[in-house]
C-alpha positions as CSV (number, residue, x, y, z in Angstrom):
1,M,0.1,-0.2,0.2
2,V,3.0,2.6,1.0
3,E,4.7,1.5,-2.3
4,E,1.4,2.3,-4.2
5,L,1.3,5.9,-2.9
6,K,5.1,6.5,-3.4
7,N,4.2,5.3,-7.1
8,F,1.0,7.7,-7.7
9,Q,1.2,10.5,-9.8
10,R,-1.5,13.0,-10.6
11,W,-2.5,13.1,-14.3
12,Y,-0.4,16.6,-14.5
13,D,2.5,15.7,-12.9
14,K,3.6,13.0,-15.5
15,D,4.7,15.9,-17.8
16,P,7.0,18.6,-15.9
17,V,5.8,21.4,-18.4
18,V,2.1,21.0,-17.2
19,S,3.1,20.0,-13.6
20,R,4.8,23.7,-13.5
21,C,2.0,25.0,-15.4
22,I,-0.5,23.4,-13.0
23,N,1.5,24.6,-9.9
24,I,1.9,28.2,-10.9
25,L,-1.8,28.1,-11.2
26,E,-2.7,26.8,-8.2
27,N,-0.9,29.3,-5.8
28,I,-2.2,32.5,-7.8
29,E,-5.3,34.7,-6.7
30,T,-8.4,33.7,-7.8
31,R,-8.9,36.2,-10.0
32,E,-5.9,35.3,-12.2
33,K,-6.7,31.8,-11.9
34,H,-9.9,32.6,-13.6
35,R,-8.4,35.0,-16.3
36,T,-5.9,32.5,-17.4
37,A,-8.7,29.5,-17.1
38,T,-11.2,31.2,-19.4
39,F,-8.4,32.9,-22.1
40,L,-6.9,29.1,-22.0
41,T,-10.5,27.2,-22.1
42,N,-11.0,29.2,-25.5
43,E,-7.9,27.8,-27.1
44,I,-8.7,24.4,-25.9
45,I,-11.9,24.0,-27.4
46,L,-10.4,25.2,-30.7
47,K,-8.7,21.8,-30.7
48,Q,-9.6,18.2,-31.3
49,P,-11.5,16.5,-29.9
50,Y,-13.6,19.6,-28.6
51,C,-13.7,21.4,-31.4
52,S,-16.2,18.7,-33.1
53,M,-18.2,18.3,-29.9
54,L,-21.3,19.5,-29.1
55,P,-21.6,21.8,-25.9
56,E,-23.6,19.4,-24.0
57,E,-21.1,16.6,-24.7
58,L,-18.2,19.3,-23.5
59,Y,-20.2,19.8,-20.3
60,N,-21.0,16.1,-19.8
61,L,-17.2,15.8,-20.4
62,V,-16.2,18.2,-17.6
63,M,-18.9,17.8,-15.2
64,N,-18.6,14.0,-15.3
65,E,-16.8,13.7,-11.8
66,K,-19.3,14.5,-9.0
67,R,-17.0,14.2,-5.8
68,K,-15.3,17.4,-4.8
69,R,-11.6,16.2,-3.8
70,R,-9.2,18.1,-5.9
71,W,-8.5,22.1,-5.3
72,Y,-10.0,22.9,-8.6
73,D,-13.3,21.0,-8.0
74,F,-15.0,23.7,-5.6
75,D,-14.7,26.2,-8.6
76,E,-16.7,26.0,-11.7
77,I,-14.4,27.9,-13.9
78,L,-11.0,26.3,-13.0
79,K,-12.8,22.7,-12.9
80,I,-13.9,23.3,-16.7
81,F,-10.4,24.5,-17.7
82,M,-8.6,21.6,-15.7
83,E,-10.8,18.9,-16.9
84,L,-10.5,19.8,-20.6
85,L,-6.8,20.0,-20.0
86,R,-7.0,16.5,-18.5
87,H,-8.8,14.8,-21.5
88,C,-7.0,16.8,-24.1
89,P,-4.2,15.1,-26.2
90,E,-0.8,14.8,-24.7
91,A,0.9,17.3,-27.3
92,S,-2.0,19.7,-27.0
93,R,-1.8,19.6,-23.0
94,K,1.7,20.9,-23.3
95,E,1.4,23.4,-25.9
96,I,-1.6,24.5,-23.5
97,A,0.6,24.5,-20.5
98,V,3.6,26.4,-22.1
99,K,0.8,29.2,-23.4
100,A,-0.3,29.1,-19.7
101,I,2.9,29.9,-18.1
102,K,3.9,32.6,-20.7
103,F,0.2,34.1,-20.3
104,L,0.7,34.3,-16.4
105,E,4.4,35.6,-16.5
106,A,3.2,38.3,-18.7
107,A,0.7,38.9,-16.3
108,A,2.9,39.3,-13.5
109,T,5.4,41.8,-15.4
């Protein structure tokens, strides 16, 4: 059991760029989290597989998880962004993470 916990990785910890992005996002003010999530959600839904999905399908995908156990589950804007990011292809996830880091760094200056 202890060995299983040692080997456990959250979905976003598997890629160092995505992990850095999420770590930054988790530790900034709520207003900046929302601004970043909104901007990047628009970027994500223009990519496959989302661009060919109906709004109801997108909503069902991101709201599938009913339990509120993760830090982003308690905020609908962040939950939508994080779930879209989680379900997108790895290459797109990394591309969005890079854009998020650049967006956040630009906002900080």
